[in-house]
C-alpha positions as CSV (number, residue, x, y, z in Angstrom):
1,X,-5.3,51.7,-9.2
2,X,-7.4,48.6,-8.8
3,X,-10.6,47.7,-10.5
4,X,-12.8,48.8,-7.5
5,X,-11.2,52.3,-7.3
6,X,-11.9,52.8,-11.0
7,X,-15.6,51.9,-10.7
8,X,-16.0,54.1,-7.7
9,X,-14.4,57.0,-9.5
10,X,-16.7,56.5,-12.5
11,X,-19.8,56.4,-10.4
12,X,-18.8,59.6,-8.5
13,X,-18.3,61.4,-11.8
14,X,-21.6,60.2,-13.2
15,X,-23.3,61.4,-10.0
16,X,-21.6,64.8,-10.3
17,X,-22.6,65.1,-13.9
18,X,-26.3,64.3,-13.2
19,X,-26.2,66.8,-10.2
20,X,-24.7,69.5,-12.4
21,X,-27.3,68.9,-15.2
22,X,-30.2,69.1,-12.7
23,X,-28.8,72.4,-11.3
24,X,-28.4,73.8,-14.8
25,X,-31.9,72.7,-15.8
26,X,-33.5,74.2,-12.6
27,X,-31.6,77.4,-13.2
28,X,-32.8,77.6,-16.8
29,X,-36.5,76.6,-16.1
30,X,-36.9,78.7,-12.9
31,X,-38.8,82.0,-13.4
32,X,-37.2,85.3,-12.3
33,X,-38.2,87.0,-9.0
34,X,-40.3,90.1,-8.9
35,X,-38.6,93.2,-7.7
36,X,-41.0,95.7,-6.1
37,X,-40.0,99.3,-5.4
38,X,-41.5,102.8,-5.4
39,X,-40.8,103.4,-9.1
40,X,-44.3,102.1,-9.9
41,X,-47.6,101.8,-8.2
42,X,-48.7,98.6,-9.8
43,X,-46.7,95.4,-10.5
44,X,-48.3,92.7,-12.6
45,X,-46.8,89.5,-11.3
46,X,-48.8,87.0,-13.4
47,X,-45.9,86.3,-15.8
48,X,-43.8,85.3,-12.8
49,X,-46.3,82.7,-11.4
50,X,-46.1,79.0,-11.1
51,X,-49.3,76.9,-10.8
52,X,-50.6,73.8,-9.2
53,X,-54.3,72.8,-9.3
54,X,-56.3,70.6,-6.9
55,X,-59.8,69.1,-6.9
56,X,-60.3,69.2,-3.1
57,X,-59.2,71.1,0.0
58,X,-57.3,68.3,1.8
59,X,-53.7,69.6,1.2
60,X,-51.9,71.8,3.7
61,X,-49.4,74.5,2.8
62,X,-46.6,72.1,3.8
63,X,-48.0,69.5,1.4
64,X,-48.3,72.1,-1.4
65,X,-44.6,73.2,-1.1
66,X,-43.5,69.7,-2.0
67,X,-45.6,69.5,-5.1
68,X,-44.4,70.0,-8.7
69,X,-45.6,73.4,-10.0
70,X,-46.0,74.2,-13.6
71,X,-45.4,77.5,-15.4
72,X,-48.7,77.0,-17.3
73,X,-52.2,76.9,-15.9
74,X,-54.4,74.0,-17.0
75,X,-58.0,74.0,-15.7
76,X,-60.9,71.6,-15.8
77,X,-64.5,71.8,-14.5
78,X,-63.4,69.7,-11.5
79,X,-60.6,72.1,-10.5
80,X,-61.6,73.5,-7.1
81,X,-58.5,75.5,-6.1
82,X,-55.5,77.1,-7.8
83,X,-52.2,77.2,-5.9
84,X,-49.6,79.6,-7.3
85,X,-46.3,80.9,-6.0
86,X,-43.9,83.7,-7.0
87,X,-40.6,85.0,-5.6
88,X,-40.8,88.6,-4.6
89,X,-38.2,91.1,-3.4
90,X,-39.3,94.4,-1.8
91,X,-36.7,97.1,-1.9
92,X,-38.4,100.0,0.0
93,X,-40.6,100.6,3.0
94,X,-43.8,101.2,1.0
95,X,-46.9,99.2,2.0
96,X,-48.4,96.9,-0.6
97,X,-51.6,95.0,-1.5
98,X,-52.1,91.9,-3.4
99,X,-55.1,92.0,-5.8
100,X,-56.6,89.1,-7.7
101,X,-58.7,89.8,-10.8
102,X,-61.5,88.9,-11.3
103,X,-62.2,89.7,-7.6
104,X,-61.9,86.5,-5.5
105,X,-61.1,85.9,-1.8
106,X,-57.6,84.5,-2.0
107,X,-55.3,83.3,0.8
108,X,-51.7,84.4,1.1
109,X,-49.1,82.1,2.8
110,X,-45.7,83.5,3.8
111,X,-42.9,82.3,6.1
112,X,-42.4,84.6,9.1
113,X,-39.1,85.3,11.0
114,X,-39.5,81.9,12.8
115,X,-39.5,80.1,9.5
116,X,-43.2,79.0,10.0
117,X,-46.0,79.6,7.5
118,X,-48.4,82.5,8.3
119,X,-51.8,82.8,6.7
120,X,-53.2,86.2,5.5
121,X,-56.7,86.7,4.0
122,X,-58.6,89.6,2.4
123,X,-60.8,89.9,5.4
124,X,-57.8,91.4,7.3
125,X,-58.1,94.6,5.2
126,X,-60.9,97.0,6.1
127,X,-61.1,98.8,2.7
128,X,-61.6,95.8,0.5
129,X,-62.6,92.2,1.0
130,X,-60.8,91.2,-2.3
131,X,-57.4,92.6,-1.6
132,X,-54.7,91.1,0.8
133,X,-52.5,93.4,2.8
134,X,-48.9,92.4,2.2
135,X,-47.2,91.7,5.6
136,X,-43.9,93.5,6.6
137,X,-41.0,91.5,5.3
138,X,-37.2,91.9,5.2
139,X,-36.0,94.2,2.5
140,X,-33.6,93.3,-0.2
141,X,-34.4,89.5,0.4
142,X,-36.3,87.3,-2.0
143,X,-39.4,85.8,-0.4
144,X,-41.5,83.0,-1.9
145,X,-45.2,83.6,-1.4
146,X,-48.0,81.1,-2.0
147,X,-51.5,82.1,-3.0
148,X,-54.6,79.9,-2.8
149,X,-57.5,81.0,-5.1
150,X,-60.9,79.4,-5.7
151,X,-61.0,78.2,-9.3
152,X,-64.8,78.3,-9.8
153,X,-64.8,81.4,-12.0
154,X,-61.8,80.6,-14.1
155,X,-62.3,77.1,-15.4
156,X,-63.5,78.4,-18.8
157,X,-60.3,80.5,-19.5
158,X,-57.1,80.8,-17.5
159,X,-56.3,84.1,-19.3
160,X,-58.8,85.9,-17.0
161,X,-56.6,85.3,-13.9
162,X,-54.5,88.4,-13.1
163,X,-52.5,88.9,-9.9
164,X,-50.9,92.2,-9.1
165,X,-49.1,94.0,-6.3
166,X,-50.3,97.5,-5.9
167,X,-49.4,100.4,-3.7
168,X,-51.6,100.5,-0.6
169,X,-51.3,104.3,-0.3
170,X,-52.3,104.9,-3.9
171,X,-55.2,102.4,-3.7
172,X,-56.6,104.1,-0.5
173,X,-56.3,107.6,-2.1
174,X,-58.1,106.3,-5.3
175,X,-60.7,104.6,-3.1
176,X,-61.5,107.8,-1.1
177,X,-61.5,109.9,-4.3
178,X,-63.8,107.5,-6.1
179,X,-66.1,107.3,-3.1
180,X,-66.4,111.1,-2.9
181,X,-67.0,111.5,-6.6
182,X,-69.6,108.7,-6.6
183,X,-71.4,110.2,-3.7
184,X,-71.5,113.6,-5.4
185,X,-72.7,112.1,-8.6
186,X,-75.3,110.0,-6.8
187,X,-76.4,113.0,-4.9
188,X,-76.9,115.0,-8.1
189,X,-78.7,112.0,-9.8
190,X,-81.1,111.4,-7.0
191,X,-81.8,115.1,-6.4
192,X,-82.8,115.4,-10.1
193,X,-84.8,112.1,-9.7
194,X,-86.9,113.5,-6.9
195,X,-87.3,116.9,-8.7
196,X,-88.5,115.2,-11.9
197,X,-90.7,112.7,-10.0
198,X,-92.4,115.7,-8.3
199,X,-93.0,117.3,-11.7
200,X,-94.3,114.0,-13.1
201,X,-96.8,113.7,-10.3
202,X,-97.9,117.3,-10.4
203,X,-98.1,117.6,-14.2
204,X,-99.2,114.0,-14.9
205,X,-96.6,113.9,-17.7
206,X,-95.4,110.6,-19.1
207,X,-92.1,112.2,-20.3
208,X,-91.3,113.4,-16.7
209,X,-92.2,110.0,-15.3
210,X,-90.0,108.0,-17.7
211,X,-87.2,110.5,-17.3
212,X,-87.4,110.2,-13.5
213,X,-87.3,106.4,-13.8
214,X,-84.2,106.8,-16.1
215,X,-82.5,108.9,-13.4
216,X,-83.5,106.3,-10.7
217,X,-82.1,103.3,-12.6
218,X,-79.0,105.3,-13.6
219,X,-78.4,106.1,-9.9
220,X,-78.6,102.4,-9.1
221,X,-76.1,101.8,-11.9
222,X,-73.7,104.3,-10.4
223,X,-74.2,102.9,-7.0
224,X,-73.2,99.3,-8.0
225,X,-70.2,100.7,-9.9
226,X,-68.9,102.7,-6.9
227,X,-65.8,101.6,-5.1
228,X,-67.6,101.1,-1.8
229,X,-69.9,98.4,-3.3
230,X,-67.3,96.8,-5.6
231,X,-64.7,96.5,-2.9
232,X,-66.8,95.8,0.2
233,X,-70.2,94.3,-0.7
234,X,-70.5,92.7,-4.1
235,X,-68.8,89.9,-5.8
236,X,-67.7,90.2,-9.5
237,X,-70.6,88.0,-10.6
238,X,-73.1,90.2,-8.6
239,X,-71.5,93.4,-10.0
240,X,-71.9,92.2,-13.6
241,X,-75.5,91.0,-13.0
242,X,-76.8,94.1,-11.0
243,X,-74.9,96.5,-13.2
244,X,-76.3,95.1,-16.4
245,X,-79.8,94.7,-15.1
246,X,-79.8,98.4,-13.9
247,X,-78.3,99.3,-17.3
248,X,-81.1,97.5,-19.1
249,X,-83.8,99.3,-17.1
250,X,-81.9,102.6,-17.7
251,X,-81.9,102.1,-21.4
252,X,-85.6,100.9,-21.4
253,X,-86.8,104.0,-19.5
254,X,-84.6,106.3,-21.6
255,X,-86.1,104.9,-24.9
256,X,-89.7,105.2,-23.4
257,X,-88.8,108.8,-22.4
258,X,-87.7,109.6,-26.0
259,X,-91.0,108.3,-27.4
260,X,-93.0,110.1,-24.7
261,X,-91.0,113.3,-25.2
262,X,-92.3,113.5,-28.8
263,X,-95.6,111.9,-28.1
264,X,-95.0,109.1,-30.6
265,X,-97.2,106.1,-31.1
266,X,-95.6,102.7,-30.6
267,X,-96.8,101.8,-34.1
268,X,-94.6,104.4,-35.6
269,X,-91.7,103.2,-37.8
270,X,-89.0,104.9,-35.6
271,X,-90.7,103.6,-32.5
272,X,-90.4,100.0,-33.9
273,X,-86.8,100.5,-34.8
274,X,-85.8,101.8,-31.4
275,X,-87.8,99.2,-29.5
276,X,-86.4,96.4,-31.6
277,X,-82.8,97.6,-31.1
278,X,-83.6,98.0,-27.4
279,X,-84.8,94.4,-27.1
280,X,-81.6,93.2,-28.8
281,X,-79.4,95.2,-26.4
282,X,-81.4,94.1,-23.3
283,X,-81.2,90.4,-24.5
284,X,-77.5,90.5,-24.9
285,X,-76.9,92.3,-21.6
286,X,-79.0,90.0,-19.6
287,X,-77.7,86.9,-21.4
288,X,-74.1,87.9,-20.8
289,X,-74.8,88.7,-17.2
290,X,-76.5,85.4,-16.4
291,X,-73.9,83.4,-18.3
292,X,-71.1,85.0,-16.2
293,X,-73.2,84.6,-13.0
294,X,-73.3,80.8,-13.7
295,X,-69.6,80.6,-14.6
296,X,-70.1,80.6,-18.4
297,X,-68.8,82.8,-21.1
298,X,-71.1,81.9,-24.0
299,X,-72.0,85.5,-24.9
300,X,-69.1,88.0,-24.9
301,X,-70.0,91.3,-23.1
302,X,-68.5,93.2,-26.1
303,X,-71.4,92.1,-28.3
304,X,-73.8,94.0,-26.0
305,X,-71.5,97.0,-26.2
306,X,-71.7,96.9,-30.0
307,X,-75.5,96.8,-30.1
308,X,-75.6,99.6,-27.4
309,X,-73.5,101.7,-29.8
310,X,-75.9,101.0,-32.6
311,X,-78.8,102.0,-30.4
312,X,-77.0,105.3,-29.6
313,X,-76.5,105.9,-33.3
314,X,-80.2,105.3,-33.9
315,X,-81.1,107.8,-31.2
316,X,-78.8,110.4,-32.8
317,X,-80.4,109.9,-36.3
318,X,-83.9,109.9,-34.7
319,X,-83.0,113.2,-33.0
320,X,-81.7,114.8,-36.2
321,X,-84.9,113.7,-38.1
322,X,-87.1,115.3,-35.4
323,X,-85.1,118.6,-35.8
324,X,-85.7,118.5,-39.5
325,X,-89.4,117.9,-38.9
326,X,-89.3,121.0,-36.5
327,X,-90.8,119.0,-33.7
328,X,-91.4,120.8,-30.4
329,X,-88.2,120.8,-28.3
330,X,-86.3,118.8,-30.9
331,X,-83.2,121.1,-31.0
332,X,-82.8,121.0,-27.3
333,X,-83.3,117.2,-27.3
334,X,-80.5,116.8,-29.9
335,X,-78.1,119.2,-28.1
336,X,-78.5,117.5,-24.8
337,X,-78.1,114.0,-26.3
338,X,-74.9,114.8,-28.4
339,X,-72.8,115.0,-25.2
340,X,-74.0,111.6,-23.8
341,X,-73.9,109.9,-27.2
342,X,-70.4,110.9,-28.1
343,X,-68.9,110.2,-24.6
344,X,-70.8,106.8,-24.4
345,X,-69.7,105.9,-27.9
346,X,-66.1,106.6,-27.1
347,X,-66.5,104.7,-23.8
348,X,-67.9,101.7,-25.6
349,X,-65.1,101.7,-28.2
350,X,-62.6,101.7,-25.3
351,X,-64.4,98.8,-23.6
352,X,-64.3,96.7,-26.8
353,X,-60.7,97.3,-27.6
354,X,-59.4,97.3,-24.1
355,X,-61.3,94.1,-23.1
356,X,-63.6,96.1,-20.6
357,X,-60.6,97.5,-18.7
358,X,-61.6,101.1,-18.2
359,X,-59.5,103.7,-16.3
360,X,-60.6,105.8,-13.4
361,X,-60.3,109.0,-15.6
362,X,-62.6,107.4,-18.2
363,X,-65.2,106.7,-15.5
364,X,-65.0,110.2,-14.1
365,X,-65.2,111.6,-17.5
366,X,-68.3,109.5,-18.3
367,X,-69.9,110.4,-15.0
368,X,-69.3,114.1,-15.5
369,X,-70.8,113.9,-19.0
370,X,-73.9,112.1,-17.7
371,X,-74.5,114.6,-14.9
372,X,-74.2,117.5,-17.4
373,X,-76.6,115.7,-19.7
374,X,-79.1,115.2,-16.9
375,X,-78.9,118.8,-15.9
376,X,-79.4,120.0,-19.5
377,X,-82.3,117.5,-20.0
378,X,-84.0,118.8,-16.8
379,X,-83.7,122.4,-18.0
380,X,-84.9,121.3,-21.5
381,X,-87.9,119.5,-20.0
382,X,-88.8,122.5,-17.9
383,X,-88.4,124.9,-20.9
384,X,-90.5,122.5,-23.0
385,X,-93.2,122.3,-20.3
386,X,-93.3,126.1,-20.0
387,X,-93.5,126.4,-23.8
388,X,-96.4,123.9,-23.9
389,X,-98.2,125.8,-21.1
390,X,-97.7,129.0,-23.1
391,X,-99.1,127.4,-26.2
392,X,-102.1,126.0,-24.2
393,X,-102.8,129.5,-22.8
394,X,-102.7,131.0,-26.3
395,X,-105.0,128.3,-27.5
396,X,-107.4,129.0,-24.6
397,X,-107.4,132.7,-25.5
398,X,-108.1,131.8,-29.1
399,X,-110.8,129.5,-28.0
400,X,-112.5,132.1,-25.9
401,X,-112.4,134.7,-28.7
402,X,-113.7,132.1,-31.1
403,X,-116.5,131.3,-28.7
404,X,-117.5,135.0,-28.4
405,X,-117.6,135.3,-32.2
406,X,-119.6,132.2,-32.4
407,X,-122.1,133.5,-29.8
408,X,-122.5,136.7,-31.8
409,X,-123.1,134.8,-35.0
410,X,-125.6,132.5,-33.3
411,X,-127.5,135.5,-31.9
412,X,-127.7,137.0,-35.4
413,X,-128.7,133.7,-36.8
414,X,-131.5,133.3,-34.1
415,X,-132.9,136.7,-35.0
416,X,-132.9,135.8,-38.7
417,X,-134.5,132.5,-38.0
418,X,-137.2,134.0,-35.8
419,X,-138.2,136.4,-38.7
420,X,-138.3,133.5,-41.1
421,X,-140.3,131.4,-38.6
422,X,-142.9,134.1,-38.2
423,X,-143.4,134.2,-41.9
424,X,-143.5,130.4,-42.1
425,X,-146.1,130.2,-39.3
426,X,-148.4,132.6,-41.2
427,X,-148.0,130.6,-44.3
428,X,-148.5,127.2,-42.5
429,X,-151.6,128.5,-40.8
430,X,-153.2,129.1,-44.2
431,X,-152.0,125.7,-45.5
432,X,-153.5,123.9,-42.4
433,X,-156.9,125.4,-43.0
434,X,-156.8,124.0,-46.5
435,X,-155.6,120.6,-45.2
436,X,-158.3,120.4,-42.6
437,X,-160.9,120.5,-45.4
438,X,-159.1,117.8,-47.3
439,X,-158.8,115.7,-44.1
440,X,-162.6,115.8,-43.6
441,X,-163.0,114.3,-47.1
442,X,-160.4,111.7,-46.4
443,X,-162.2,110.7,-43.1
444,X,-165.4,110.0,-45.0
445,X,-163.5,107.8,-47.4
446,X,-161.7,105.9,-44.6
447,X,-165.1,105.1,-42.9
448,X,-166.2,103.5,-46.2
449,X,-162.9,101.6,-46.4
450,X,-163.2,100.3,-42.8
451,X,-166.6,98.8,-43.6
452,X,-165.1,97.0,-46.6
453,X,-162.2,95.7,-44.5
454,X,-164.5,94.3,-41.8
455,X,-166.3,92.3,-44.5
456,X,-163.0,90.9,-45.9
457,X,-161.8,90.0,-42.3
458,X,-164.9,88.1,-41.6
459,X,-164.4,86.1,-44.8
460,X,-160.7,85.4,-43.9
461,X,-161.7,84.2,-40.4
462,X,-164.1,81.7,-42.0
463,X,-161.3,80.5,-44.3
464,X,-158.9,80.2,-41.4
465,X,-161.3,78.1,-39.4
466,X,-161.7,75.8,-42.4
467,X,-157.9,75.4,-42.7
468,X,-157.5,74.8,-39.0
469,X,-160.2,72.2,-39.0
470,X,-158.5,70.5,-41.9
471,X,-155.2,70.4,-40.1
472,X,-156.8,69.0,-37.0
473,X,-158.5,66.3,-39.1
474,X,-155.1,65.6,-40.7
475,X,-153.7,65.2,-37.1
476,X,-156.4,62.7,-36.3
477,X,-155.5,60.7,-39.4
478,X,-151.8,60.8,-38.5
479,X,-152.5,59.8,-34.9
480,X,-154.6,57.0,-36.2
481,X,-151.9,55.4,-38.3
482,X,-149.2,55.8,-35.6
483,X,-148.6,52.5,-33.5
484,X,-150.4,52.1,-30.2
485,X,-147.8,52.6,-27.5
486,X,-149.7,50.4,-25.0
487,X,-149.6,47.5,-27.5
488,X,-145.8,47.9,-27.9
489,X,-145.4,48.1,-24.1
490,X,-147.3,44.8,-23.7
491,X,-144.5,43.2,-25.7
492,X,-141.6,45.3,-24.3
493,X,-142.3,46.2,-20.6
494,X,-139.5,48.8,-20.5
495,X,-140.4,50.9,-23.5
496,X,-141.2,54.6,-23.9
497,X,-141.8,57.1,-26.7
498,X,-141.4,60.9,-26.3
499,X,-143.2,62.5,-29.3
500,X,-143.6,66.3,-29.5
501,X,-144.5,67.8,-32.9
502,X,-143.6,71.4,-33.5
503,X,-147.0,72.1,-35.2
504,X,-150.3,70.3,-35.0
505,X,-149.1,67.6,-37.5
506,X,-145.5,66.3,-37.6
507,X,-142.8,65.3,-40.1
508,X,-141.3,62.9,-37.5
509,X,-143.1,59.5,-36.9
510,X,-142.4,56.3,-35.2
511,X,-143.2,52.9,-36.7
512,X,-143.8,49.5,-35.2
513,X,-144.6,46.2,-36.9
514,X,-144.6,42.7,-35.2
515,X,-143.4,39.8,-37.3
516,X,-143.7,36.1,-37.0
517,X,-141.4,34.1,-34.6
518,X,-141.5,36.9,-32.0
519,X,-139.6,39.4,-34.1
520,X,-140.4,43.1,-34.1
521,X,-139.5,46.1,-36.3
522,X,-139.3,49.5,-34.6
523,X,-138.2,52.7,-36.3
524,X,-137.8,56.4,-35.8
525,X,-138.1,58.6,-39.0
526,X,-137.5,62.3,-39.6
527,X,-139.1,63.6,-42.8
528,X,-138.1,66.7,-44.7
529,X,-139.8,69.8,-43.1
530,X,-142.5,69.8,-40.5
531,X,-146.1,70.7,-40.3
532,X,-148.4,69.7,-43.2
533,X,-145.5,69.1,-45.8
534,X,-143.7,66.8,-43.3
535,X,-147.0,65.0,-42.4
536,X,-147.7,64.2,-46.1
537,X,-144.1,62.8,-46.4
538,X,-144.6,60.8,-43.3
539,X,-147.9,59.2,-44.6
540,X,-146.2,58.3,-47.9
541,X,-143.2,56.8,-46.0
542,X,-145.5,54.9,-43.6
543,X,-147.4,53.3,-46.5
544,X,-144.2,52.3,-48.3
545,X,-142.7,50.7,-45.1
546,X,-145.8,48.6,-44.5
547,X,-145.9,47.5,-48.2
548,X,-142.2,46.6,-48.2
549,X,-142.6,44.3,-45.2
550,X,-146.1,42.9,-45.7
551,X,-146.2,42.6,-49.5
552,X,-142.5,42.2,-50.5
553,X,-141.6,40.2,-47.4
554,X,-138.4,42.2,-46.7
555,X,-137.7,42.1,-42.9
556,X,-134.0,43.1,-42.4
557,X,-133.5,46.8,-41.7
558,X,-131.0,47.4,-44.5
559,X,-133.2,45.8,-47.1
560,X,-136.2,47.8,-45.9
561,X,-134.3,51.1,-46.1
562,X,-132.9,50.3,-49.5
563,X,-136.5,49.6,-50.7
564,X,-137.8,52.8,-49.0
565,X,-135.1,54.8,-50.7
566,X,-136.0,53.4,-54.1
567,X,-139.8,53.8,-53.7
568,X,-139.5,57.4,-52.5
569,X,-137.2,58.3,-55.4
570,X,-139.6,56.8,-58.1
571,X,-142.9,57.5,-56.4
572,X,-142.2,61.3,-56.2
573,X,-140.6,61.2,-59.7
574,X,-137.5,62.8,-58.3
575,X,-135.6,61.8,-61.4
576,X,-137.9,64.1,-63.4
577,X,-138.9,66.9,-61.0
578,X,-135.5,67.2,-59.2
579,X,-137.5,67.2,-56.0
580,X,-135.1,66.7,-53.0
581,X,-137.6,65.7,-50.3
582,X,-136.9,62.6,-48.2
583,X,-136.2,61.5,-44.7
584,X,-133.5,60.3,-42.1
585,X,-134.2,57.0,-40.5
586,X,-133.1,54.8,-37.6
587,X,-134.6,51.2,-37.9
588,X,-134.1,48.1,-35.8
589,X,-135.2,44.5,-35.9
590,X,-135.5,42.8,-32.5
591,X,-135.2,38.9,-32.7
592,X,-136.3,37.9,-29.2
593,X,-135.8,34.1,-29.5
594,X,-132.2,34.6,-30.7
595,X,-131.6,37.6,-28.4
596,X,-130.2,39.7,-31.2
597,X,-130.9,43.3,-32.4
598,X,-130.2,44.3,-36.1
599,X,-129.8,48.0,-37.0
600,X,-129.5,50.1,-40.1
601,X,-129.6,53.9,-40.2
602,X,-129.9,56.7,-42.8
603,X,-127.9,59.6,-41.3
604,X,-129.2,58.9,-37.8
605,X,-127.3,56.6,-35.3
606,X,-128.4,54.0,-32.7
607,X,-127.4,54.8,-29.1
608,X,-127.2,52.4,-26.2
609,X,-126.2,52.7,-22.6
610,X,-124.7,49.8,-20.6
611,X,-123.0,49.8,-17.2
612,X,-122.8,53.6,-17.2
613,X,-121.0,53.5,-20.5
614,X,-122.3,55.2,-23.7
615,X,-122.0,53.5,-27.1
616,X,-122.9,54.8,-30.6
617,X,-123.4,52.8,-33.8
618,X,-123.4,55.3,-36.7
619,X,-125.9,55.1,-39.5
620,X,-124.8,55.3,-43.1
621,X,-124.2,58.7,-44.7
622,X,-127.1,58.1,-47.1
623,X,-130.1,60.3,-47.4
624,X,-133.4,58.6,-48.3
625,X,-134.8,60.6,-51.2
626,X,-133.4,63.2,-53.7
627,X,-131.1,60.7,-55.4
628,X,-130.7,56.9,-55.9
629,X,-127.5,55.0,-56.5
630,X,-125.8,51.7,-56.1
631,X,-124.6,52.2,-52.5
632,X,-126.5,50.1,-50.0
633,X,-127.3,50.4,-46.3
634,X,-125.1,48.6,-43.8
635,X,-126.6,46.0,-41.4
636,X,-125.3,46.1,-37.8
637,X,-126.1,43.6,-35.0
638,X,-125.9,43.9,-31.2
639,X,-126.8,41.3,-28.5
640,X,-130.3,42.0,-27.1
641,X,-130.4,40.1,-23.9
642,X,-129.0,42.1,-20.9
643,X,-131.6,44.0,-18.8
644,X,-129.1,46.7,-18.0
645,X,-128.8,47.8,-21.6
646,X,-131.0,50.7,-22.8
647,X,-131.3,51.4,-26.6
648,X,-132.2,54.8,-28.0
649,X,-133.7,55.8,-31.4
650,X,-134.2,59.5,-32.1
651,X,-134.5,62.3,-34.7
652,X,-132.4,65.4,-34.4
653,X,-135.2,67.5,-32.9
654,X,-133.8,67.6,-29.3
655,X,-130.1,68.4,-30.2
656,X,-131.2,71.2,-32.7
657,X,-133.4,73.0,-30.2
658,X,-132.3,76.6,-29.4
659,X,-132.3,78.0,-25.9
660,X,-130.4,77.9,-22.6
661,X,-128.4,80.9,-21.1
662,X,-126.5,81.6,-24.4
663,X,-129.5,80.9,-26.7
664,X,-127.6,78.0,-28.4
665,X,-128.5,74.5,-29.6
666,X,-128.5,71.6,-27.2
667,X,-125.9,69.9,-29.4
668,X,-125.2,66.2,-29.7
669,X,-122.6,66.2,-26.8
670,X,-125.2,67.5,-24.2
671,X,-127.9,65.2,-25.7
672,X,-125.7,62.1,-25.2
673,X,-124.8,63.2,-21.6
674,X,-128.5,63.5,-20.8
675,X,-129.2,60.0,-22.3
676,X,-126.5,58.5,-20.1
677,X,-127.7,60.4,-17.1
678,X,-131.3,59.0,-17.5
679,X,-130.1,55.4,-17.8
680,X,-132.0,54.3,-14.7
681,X,-135.2,56.3,-15.1
682,X,-138.4,54.3,-15.5
683,X,-140.2,54.3,-18.8
684,X,-143.0,56.5,-17.5
685,X,-140.6,59.1,-16.1
686,X,-138.5,59.5,-19.3
687,X,-141.1,61.4,-21.4
688,X,-141.9,63.7,-18.4
689,X,-138.2,64.5,-18.0
690,X,-137.7,65.3,-21.7
691,X,-140.8,67.4,-21.9
692,X,-139.7,69.5,-18.9
693,X,-136.2,69.8,-20.2
694,X,-137.3,71.1,-23.7
695,X,-139.8,73.5,-22.1
696,X,-137.2,74.9,-19.7
697,X,-134.4,75.0,-22.3
698,X,-136.3,76.8,-25.1
699,X,-137.7,79.4,-22.7
700,X,-139.4,82.1,-24.9
701,X,-138.1,80.6,-28.1
702,X,-140.3,78.6,-30.5
703,X,-139.8,74.9,-30.8
704,X,-137.2,74.5,-33.6
705,X,-138.3,71.1,-35.1
706,X,-140.4,68.1,-34.5
707,X,-139.0,65.9,-31.6
708,X,-139.0,62.1,-31.4
709,X,-137.1,59.8,-28.9
710,X,-137.7,56.1,-28.4
711,X,-136.2,54.0,-25.6
712,X,-136.3,50.2,-25.3
713,X,-134.7,47.7,-22.9
714,X,-134.6,43.9,-23.3
């Protein structure tokens, strides 16, 4: 044997070894085929499936058959379709259906007798749009089927994907039975609903109304759970959503019915407990429904079942307590609730431990218990209503008898009172005769007293006239010392003063003093009080201001206010008498040659309007009078050259005036708004506007305080 023959032989052996190893590996890794026969009605084929996932719909069945499938399912959020296959052998003539849980519209691919791929969908089967009718295939032969499934619902967990082969005959029998039972239950529920709704309208009873709503929502719950709707109309997401929403409304109406049945206030402790538990259950039901509808499983449905069970336990304890309190209809309420509570509790426990996989018998059992409970509750409500009517009738009879007894007692009392009145009239007649004599004597005394009062009134009138004349004379003095407005307007053409004292004399005053070098002092002052006390304070302040400038040669506003504060404090001996009288001030110095305005304020600000913009320079938070310290007034300066700038000095009289629709103060905000609004009014029109405004605003109210407003433009 030459060298080439040996190499060829070794290569052939190596090839045979690799081929044998591949065959053994395939045999070991391949999953068994599913044998389907009439021994069972349901064959779970998920353990026999192989999987392949795709992110688009571009692959044909021929492409898919050439792909490498895996025995495990790995999903991502981008997975669009799941392809799976299984080897199936059918050994009898029974017809079968392929079902995909949760319900999805899958597509089945199977080779026909011509060895070509045929496509079968759930729309081919009239009793369900989620089940695929298995086509006739050769018996005793293994066939490979491919199933294409939308992956949208499963990307969170591959464990939820369950594929089964079920008997078509058994499914259709169960479908028909479930439909008949559902229609019977729905008929009973809606019959009771209309019956109780009629009673609610006729009796105007809240308990009947809430119970009829409970029946209505419960009927909707049964309707969404019926085979017809689950198999032909609703998707699994819609079933969960509609079922849980109807269940929420059912529980809400049932709790409200329980509270209305016993006529309980919502502030009651048990009412708060039931309503709080109700909100928790409704929150979890709606949250789990919405999360599943949007392909999420953040909140497990079992949590809502647990809280629903707790709610039923609370209702049971609540019913027992009402029986102990001997509430009307409590025994019947407890008896009718026991059946539903026990069956529902068992049903919830099965749901939690069986992962929400309930059998048909469980559902029939629950439906039957609910129908029995509804019938018993309807009879209980009717019996309770009759008992209430009987009690009302008895109370009306008692009321009529009581009214008759009261009428007899009133008649006896009237006769007794008439006798007493006759005696009192006789006695009163005698007393009146005596009183008439006394009244005659009193009238004579009153005549004498009236003459004396007339004399006193005449003296008071004389004194009043003297006081009035004195006040008028004081007004003349105050008007005499106030600056001449015409003189000021000869210096400042665009200048106005609106001065409106509350009484004859005023605590507000304005001050003007021209200085050398074409400089001018202008101030608005608001003294404590109004009327005569305020006027005295204004005279003292006026004298101190003149003395400070003319004698002490202080011309800057901050220096003048500092000196005024000191003189008021010591002149009135406030350090000894603890007198707190004083004044607020707004003082400016206008330097026309240098086109500059200097300002200092005690409590009151300086306003100015320019280009439809409102500006405020706040005065110091220092009151002139009452105390004296080291703190000094601040000096501010503003250019005084532009014709379109209007400066305002004022007391607080306008903004403190009561009136308007709500009888409130004008307030600073409205006052500023009006100042800005009147920017372009002429100096002669400004006082007229403010006088009309105050008159209209205060209406029938008295003027609150003295009013002073000064406006000046460069």
